[in-house]
Structure formats: C-alpha cells, structure tokens
C-alpha positions as a printed Julia matrix, in Angstrom:
290×3 Matrix{Float64}:
 55.36  -32.01  -44.84
 55.73  -33.05  -41.17
 59.29  -31.58  -41.12
 57.95  -28.27  -42.48
 55.26  -28.06  -39.78
 57.9   -28.69  -37.12
 60.09  -25.96  -38.42
 57.25  -23.54  -38.43
 56.27  -24.51  -34.84
 59.83  -23.99  -33.55
 59.98  -20.65  -35.42
 57.09  -19.51  -33.24
 58.97  -20.42  -30.05
 62.39  -18.9   -30.74
 62.9   -15.1   -30.87
 64.55  -13.9   -34.01
 68.17  -12.79  -33.8
 68.65   -9.1   -33.02
 65.65   -8.96  -30.56
 67.19   -7.68  -27.25
 64.47   -8.48  -24.75
 64.6    -9.5   -21.01
 64.83  -13.15  -20.14
 61.47  -12.91  -18.34
 59.81  -11.81  -21.44
 61.34  -14.72  -23.39
 60.29  -17.27  -20.82
 56.63  -15.95  -20.82
 56.01  -15.29  -24.48
 58.19  -17.77  -26.36
 56.8   -21.07  -25.1
 54.4   -21.88  -27.87
 51.2   -20.62  -26.22
 48.99  -17.56  -26.42
 47.5   -15.57  -23.55
 43.74  -15.5   -23.84
 41.81  -13.16  -21.45
 38.1   -12.72  -21.3
 36.48   -9.47  -20.13
 32.93   -8.67  -19.24
 31.97   -6.0   -21.72
 29.62   -3.06  -21.37
 29.51   -1.52  -24.82
 28.03    1.89  -25.63
 25.97    1.96  -28.82
 22.84    3.76  -29.95
 22.55    5.65  -26.66
 22.5     2.63  -24.44
 24.83    0.13  -22.74
 24.89   -3.37  -24.23
 26.47   -6.33  -22.35
 28.78   -8.78  -24.16
 32.17  -10.41  -24.11
 35.63   -9.1   -25.07
 38.66  -11.29  -25.49
 42.24  -10.2   -25.81
 44.6   -12.7   -27.38
 48.33  -11.97  -27.21
 50.88  -14.13  -28.89
 54.3   -13.82  -30.52
 54.97  -14.87  -34.02
 57.46  -14.24  -36.91
 56.23  -11.5   -39.22
 57.4   -10.72  -42.72
 58.48   -7.06  -42.86
 57.79   -6.51  -46.53
 54.56   -8.53  -47.05
 53.48   -7.7   -43.51
 51.94  -11.05  -42.87
 52.84  -13.99  -40.67
 55.89  -15.9   -41.9
 54.7   -19.42  -42.71
 57.44  -20.54  -45.07
 60.99  -21.72  -44.58
 62.39  -19.1   -46.94
 65.07  -16.59  -46.0
 62.72  -13.61  -46.45
 63.44  -10.99  -43.73
 61.2   -11.3   -40.72
 60.87   -9.73  -37.3
 59.37  -11.13  -34.09
 56.04   -9.38  -33.22
 53.66   -9.4   -30.28
 50.31   -9.81  -32.01
 47.05   -8.7   -30.33
 43.67   -9.89  -31.54
 41.06   -7.82  -29.66
 37.5    -9.03  -30.16
 34.2    -7.8   -28.91
 30.8    -9.45  -29.27
 27.5    -7.94  -28.15
 23.89   -7.54  -29.19
 21.92   -4.38  -29.98
 18.29   -5.47  -29.64
 17.74   -8.37  -32.06
 20.97   -8.26  -33.94
 24.63   -9.05  -33.1
 27.82   -7.07  -33.42
 31.17   -8.75  -33.97
 34.4    -6.53  -33.82
 37.93   -7.55  -34.21
 41.22   -5.59  -34.34
 44.6    -7.16  -34.98
 47.82   -5.32  -33.98
 51.36   -6.37  -35.02
 54.12   -4.62  -32.84
 57.76   -5.66  -33.14
 59.18   -7.03  -29.82
 62.35   -5.07  -30.66
 60.32   -1.81  -30.54
 63.39    0.34  -30.51
 64.05   -0.47  -34.15
 60.44   -0.57  -35.48
 57.13    1.03  -34.72
 53.93   -0.98  -35.01
 53.93   -2.36  -38.51
 50.28   -3.13  -39.09
 46.77   -2.72  -37.68
 43.64   -4.18  -39.19
 40.06   -3.98  -37.94
 36.67   -5.3   -39.08
 33.14   -4.96  -37.85
 30.26   -7.17  -38.91
 26.6    -6.56  -38.0
 23.32   -7.13  -39.77
 23.33   -3.79  -41.65
 26.71   -4.51  -43.26
 30.4    -4.67  -42.6
 33.46   -2.46  -42.58
 37.25   -3.11  -42.86
 40.18   -0.81  -42.2
 43.93   -1.39  -42.36
 47.03    0.7   -41.61
 50.59   -0.43  -42.8
 53.83    1.32  -42.0
 55.65    1.99  -45.23
 58.73    4.26  -45.52
 58.0     6.03  -42.21
 54.42    6.75  -43.12
 51.19    4.95  -42.31
 49.26    4.07  -45.36
 45.62    3.1   -44.97
 42.61    1.63  -46.69
 39.04    1.66  -45.67
 36.23   -0.4   -47.17
 32.65    0.04  -46.02
 29.12   -0.96  -46.84
 27.95    2.59  -46.03
 27.78    5.08  -48.9
 29.63    8.07  -47.48
 32.58    5.93  -46.44
 32.69    3.41  -49.34
 36.29    2.76  -50.43
 39.09    5.13  -49.34
 42.84    5.33  -49.27
 44.87    7.65  -47.0
 48.29    8.18  -45.48
 49.87   10.26  -42.75
 53.21   10.65  -40.95
 54.16    8.12  -38.31
 52.93    8.93  -34.85
 51.25    7.05  -32.08
 48.35    4.69  -32.79
 45.81    4.08  -30.05
 45.63    0.51  -31.02
 49.3    -0.07  -30.42
 49.07    1.12  -26.69
 47.83   -2.35  -25.8
 50.82   -4.12  -27.17
 53.29   -1.54  -25.89
 51.9    -2.08  -22.44
 52.79   -5.75  -22.55
 56.3    -5.12  -24.07
 57.57   -2.03  -22.4
 54.94    0.18  -20.52
 57.59    2.58  -19.36
 57.91    3.78  -22.95
 54.29    4.82  -23.29
 54.08    8.53  -24.34
 53.06   11.15  -21.73
 52.12   14.83  -22.22
 50.71   16.22  -25.44
 50.75   13.79  -28.27
 49.38   13.23  -31.84
 47.6     9.9   -31.89
 45.28    8.05  -34.26
 42.15    6.88  -32.53
 41.3     3.17  -32.38
 40.08    1.76  -35.67
 37.01    0.3   -33.99
 36.08    3.8   -32.67
 36.48    5.29  -36.16
 34.38    2.53  -37.76
 31.53    2.64  -35.21
 31.44    6.43  -35.32
 31.67    6.67  -39.05
 34.4     9.3   -38.47
 37.56   10.36  -40.24
 40.67    8.25  -39.75
 43.46   10.78  -38.95
 45.72   11.83  -36.14
 44.2    13.82  -33.24
 45.69   15.88  -30.4
 45.54   14.34  -26.98
 47.02   14.45  -23.52
 48.48   11.19  -22.19
 49.29   10.45  -18.61
 50.54    7.51  -16.54
 49.78    7.03  -12.78
 51.1     4.44  -10.34
 48.75    3.21   -7.71
 50.78    0.56   -5.91
 50.68   -2.64   -7.95
 48.58   -1.07  -10.74
 49.39    1.4   -13.4
 46.7     3.58  -14.92
 47.29    4.98  -18.38
 44.95    7.64  -19.78
 44.6     9.2   -23.23
 42.29   12.2   -23.2
 41.6    13.52  -26.74
 41.31   17.27  -27.19
 39.91   17.4   -30.74
 37.27   14.67  -30.43
 34.91   13.49  -27.7
 36.86   10.49  -26.45
 39.02    9.28  -23.67
 40.69    5.94  -22.96
 41.75    4.6   -19.58
 43.6     1.28  -19.22
 44.44   -0.34  -15.81
 47.18   -2.9   -15.83
 49.56   -4.67  -13.4
 52.79   -2.75  -12.76
 54.82   -5.91  -12.57
 55.66   -8.18  -15.62
 53.85   -9.5   -17.61
 51.69   -6.36  -17.08
 48.32   -8.05  -17.37
 45.53   -5.75  -18.47
 42.87   -5.65  -15.74
 40.28   -3.33  -17.21
 39.65   -0.4   -19.55
 37.16    2.43  -20.08
 36.29    4.31  -23.24
 34.26    7.45  -22.58
 32.52    9.46  -25.26
 29.34   10.01  -27.22
 27.11    6.98  -26.89
 25.08    7.78  -29.98
 24.77   10.06  -32.93
 23.85   13.77  -33.23
 24.37   16.81  -30.91
 22.22   15.38  -28.17
 23.83   12.05  -27.89
 24.51   11.06  -24.21
 28.03   10.67  -22.92
 28.45    6.95  -22.09
 31.32    4.75  -21.03
 32.27    1.37  -22.59
 33.94   -0.89  -20.03
 35.88   -4.12  -20.06
 36.75   -5.9   -16.77
 38.95   -9.02  -16.65
 37.23  -12.24  -15.54
 39.17  -15.25  -16.86
 42.59  -15.91  -18.38
 44.37  -18.96  -19.91
 47.73  -19.69  -21.49
 46.9   -22.02  -24.32
 47.91  -23.23  -27.76
 44.42  -22.53  -28.93
 45.13  -23.28  -32.57
 45.43  -26.88  -31.64
 42.11  -26.91  -29.68
 39.63  -27.06  -32.58
 37.85  -30.34  -31.96
 34.41  -30.8   -30.33
 36.13  -32.33  -27.31
 37.96  -28.99  -26.75
 34.67  -26.97  -26.39
 34.72  -27.11  -22.61
 37.74  -24.84  -22.71
 35.3   -22.03  -23.6
 33.69  -22.46  -20.19
 37.13  -22.21  -18.54
 37.54  -18.93  -20.34
 34.14  -17.67  -19.16
 32.51  -17.83  -22.61
 29.12  -19.42  -23.39
C-alpha cells in the first residue's frame, strides 16, 4: 500500500511524456504543491452586493482521457497532464449562505487537446444545482441537474468552441493563445446556474491589452448582458490579480447593473491535501480565511 501511494505521489510531480512545456512551467507546477490564492469577493446577487471570499486553487495532476477523472491507479490507462482549477466562492445573502465551486481540467499540452471537462455546483438553503461539460469526439456534451422545476434534469451538446471557464487555466498555461476578436463562447457555468439561463454558446468580443507588467483580458458578450475582465501578471507564472463580472444584478427587466469583483489578498504554495489536522488550521489565517 505504501509503495502504491508513493507511485501516485511521484506521478503528480512528473509531467507525462509528450507534454512540451517550458522548463519554468515544469519547475513551478511540478513540485508537488498547489497554488492557493484568496480574493476578497464582492458578489452581485438579488440586486445588491454581498461580501465574501473566493479562492482559486491551481494544481497539476494526471487525468484519464476516457473516464475524465484523476488517475489514481498504477494501470496503463491513457492519461494526460492537466492544470486543474478549483474556483470557489462563499458569501451570505441575508441569513443564508451560498457556496459555489467550479472545477476546470485543461491539458498542459493544450495544442493537442482542448479543455476536457468543467463541472460546477451551487449550494444554498433553497436547493442545489450541478452542471458538467465533457469533451467527447470534438463536441461538448453536458448535463444539468437542478432543484428548480424549470431546469430539473437536462442533457445537451454543442460543437467545440471556447469556454469562459477555461480562460482562467489558459491564462496560467499560455496567455498569448487567448482568443481575440469576435468569438463564440459558452458563459461560465456559475453564471448560467445563478441566472437560471440556457447553457449554450454566445457571441462575444474578446480583447487583450498590455499595461506594463499587467495584462487585461476582456470578454464582452453581445447576446447576453455580461462582461468579464481579468487582470493578471504579464510575466510567468501569470498570477491572476483581480477580475470583474458586470451584468444584471437581479431578476426581471428592471434589475440593476452590478459588478462582481475579486481582488487578490493572499497566496500560498502548499500541499494542502496533507494539511487536514487540527494543528494545520492556522494555515487558514495565512491564506486570509476566517
């Protein structure tokens, strides 16, 4: 058993053969730790801004192409090295809490594979929703499960295009390859779930601007009321500094236009999966979490 655990650990450290990535990327991302970054969150919901925390967790791991799950066995099943993002948001609306999490799995060798999987869930006291997209035979196939009647259980599929959720991982892997100009793009799963809207590609204009040591990437949707702006460092490892999501802050034709914001406050490189004892709790304070 100990030998199996060791093999799995070293599999996380070593990029799989065929991944042609710069040495700086290997040195930063393949050392057995995840990058955890906390952001002060101002989340638009119900026509108001609610304060909370957002955490972006980036880590590389081996990923089974067919099953589209993390490789945890020593079998010869084909796997690729992915940069995984877990993006979490926690905030309160009045008395009750919201907890959001999106997971993105983007191959490090992005030239051969697009983002393979995105999954997102929202929990709050009224109910919960879950959405997932998987890349199968050059098409994204999706499922949606919801507590709410009009959404209920759905399946869907569409041709491959850009996913808003994969912009975050592409920034960390190769920001120069971000699309610019007119694009078809699927909005963030969290946006779709919070807005109870349709999950489908939309038309948008994308732009990238250089302001010295900072890049600014903007996706301005044309067919829905939404824009996304991400600011990140122009030099490797392209740390994400802040973001803004602008759009309707409520429901109905008179909903105010509000802006959700996340601003970086703390960051750690940590093997967090080994820090699960009571004695490790002070690390939350180092990350700016209560």
